[in-house]
MARKOLMAR-616525 format. One record per residue (C-alpha): residue in one letter; x, y, z. Coordinates in steps of 0.1 Angstrom, whole numbers, plus 5000, padded with zeros to 4 digits. Each point is the difference from the previous one (the first is absolute). Layout:
residues N
+------+------+-------+------+
! resn ! east ! north !   up !
+------+------+-------+------+
!    A !    X !     Y !    Z !
...
+------+------+-------+------+
END
This chain:
residues 76
+------+------+-------+------+
! resn ! east ! north !   up !
+------+------+-------+------+
!    X ! 8173 !  4777 ! 1292 !
!    X ! 5037 !  4992 ! 5012 !
!    X ! 5003 !  4980 ! 5030 !
!    X ! 4992 !  5016 ! 5034 !
!    X ! 4997 !  4997 ! 5035 !
!    X ! 4967 !  4998 ! 5023 !
!    X ! 4990 !  5003 ! 5033 !
!    X ! 4966 !  4985 ! 5008 !
!    X ! 4984 !  5003 ! 5033 !
!    X ! 4967 !  4978 ! 5009 !
!    X ! 4980 !  4993 ! 5032 !
!    X ! 5007 !  4968 ! 5016 !
!    X ! 5020 !  4973 ! 4993 !
!    X ! 5007 !  4985 ! 4964 !
!    X ! 4996 !  4967 ! 4987 !
!    X ! 5035 !  4981 ! 5002 !
!    X ! 4996 !  4991 ! 4962 !
!    X ! 4986 !  5038 ! 4988 !
!    X ! 5042 !  5006 ! 4991 !
!    X ! 5010 !  4966 ! 4988 !
!    X ! 5002 !  5013 ! 4961 !
!    X ! 5019 !  5033 ! 5009 !
!    X ! 5034 !  4994 ! 5003 !
!    X ! 5017 !  5023 ! 5026 !
!    X ! 4967 !  5009 ! 5017 !
!    X ! 5003 !  5005 ! 5037 !
!    X ! 4975 !  5007 ! 5025 !
!    X ! 4998 !  5020 ! 5035 !
!    X ! 4974 !  4992 ! 5022 !
!    X ! 4992 !  5024 ! 5031 !
!    X ! 4967 !  5010 ! 5020 !
!    X ! 4988 !  5021 ! 4972 !
!    X ! 5003 !  4975 ! 4972 !
!    X ! 5022 !  4986 ! 4977 !
!    X ! 5029 !  5020 ! 4977 !
!    X ! 5011 !  4985 ! 4966 !
!    X ! 5030 !  5008 ! 4983 !
!    X ! 5005 !  4987 ! 4963 !
!    X ! 5019 !  5009 ! 4971 !
!    X ! 4978 !  4995 ! 4969 !
!    X ! 5009 !  4998 ! 4967 !
!    X ! 4971 !  5014 ! 4978 !
!    X ! 4964 !  5011 ! 5005 !
!    X ! 4990 !  4965 ! 4990 !
!    X ! 5015 !  4988 ! 5031 !
!    X ! 4984 !  5025 ! 5021 !
!    X ! 4966 !  4994 ! 4989 !
!    X ! 5007 !  4962 ! 5006 !
!    X ! 5012 !  5010 ! 5035 !
!    X ! 4970 !  5026 ! 5004 !
!    X ! 4975 !  4973 ! 4987 !
!    X ! 5015 !  4970 ! 5023 !
!    X ! 4994 !  5024 ! 5030 !
!    X ! 4965 !  5004 ! 4992 !
!    X ! 4991 !  4964 ! 4992 !
!    X ! 5017 !  4995 ! 5035 !
!    X ! 4978 !  5025 ! 5015 !
!    X ! 5026 !  5022 ! 5018 !
!    X ! 4990 !  5036 ! 5005 !
!    X ! 5023 !  5022 ! 4980 !
!    X ! 5008 !  5033 ! 5020 !
!    X ! 5027 !  5015 ! 4987 !
!    X ! 5021 !  4996 ! 4967 !
!    X ! 5037 !  5021 ! 4992 !
!    X ! 5018 !  4995 ! 4969 !
!    X ! 5037 !  5012 ! 5005 !
!    X ! 5021 !  5016 ! 4974 !
!    X ! 5012 !  4981 ! 4969 !
!    X ! 5024 !  4969 ! 5008 !
!    X ! 5036 !  5001 ! 4986 !
!    X ! 5008 !  4973 ! 4979 !
!    X ! 5018 !  4969 ! 5022 !
!    X ! 4981 !  5015 ! 5032 !
!    X ! 4976 !  4972 ! 5012 !
!    X ! 4998 !  5005 ! 5035 !
!    X ! 4984 !  5031 ! 5018 !
+------+------+-------+------+
END
């Protein structure tokens, strides 16, 4: 799986430490919940983030994968 950008929507606020291991991740909070934007290197990193969310009790509403990221593109 090539590098890709993801958007996750979750219920409520996220624990502050949740994204510490994911460089460049950003969180937008609004009354409906939280939205995470992150570029992941591979499938292992995706599963790592999903596992971290599960361990933290985050209720995931939606996950979207953006098109393939071109080499050198690290930000959304």
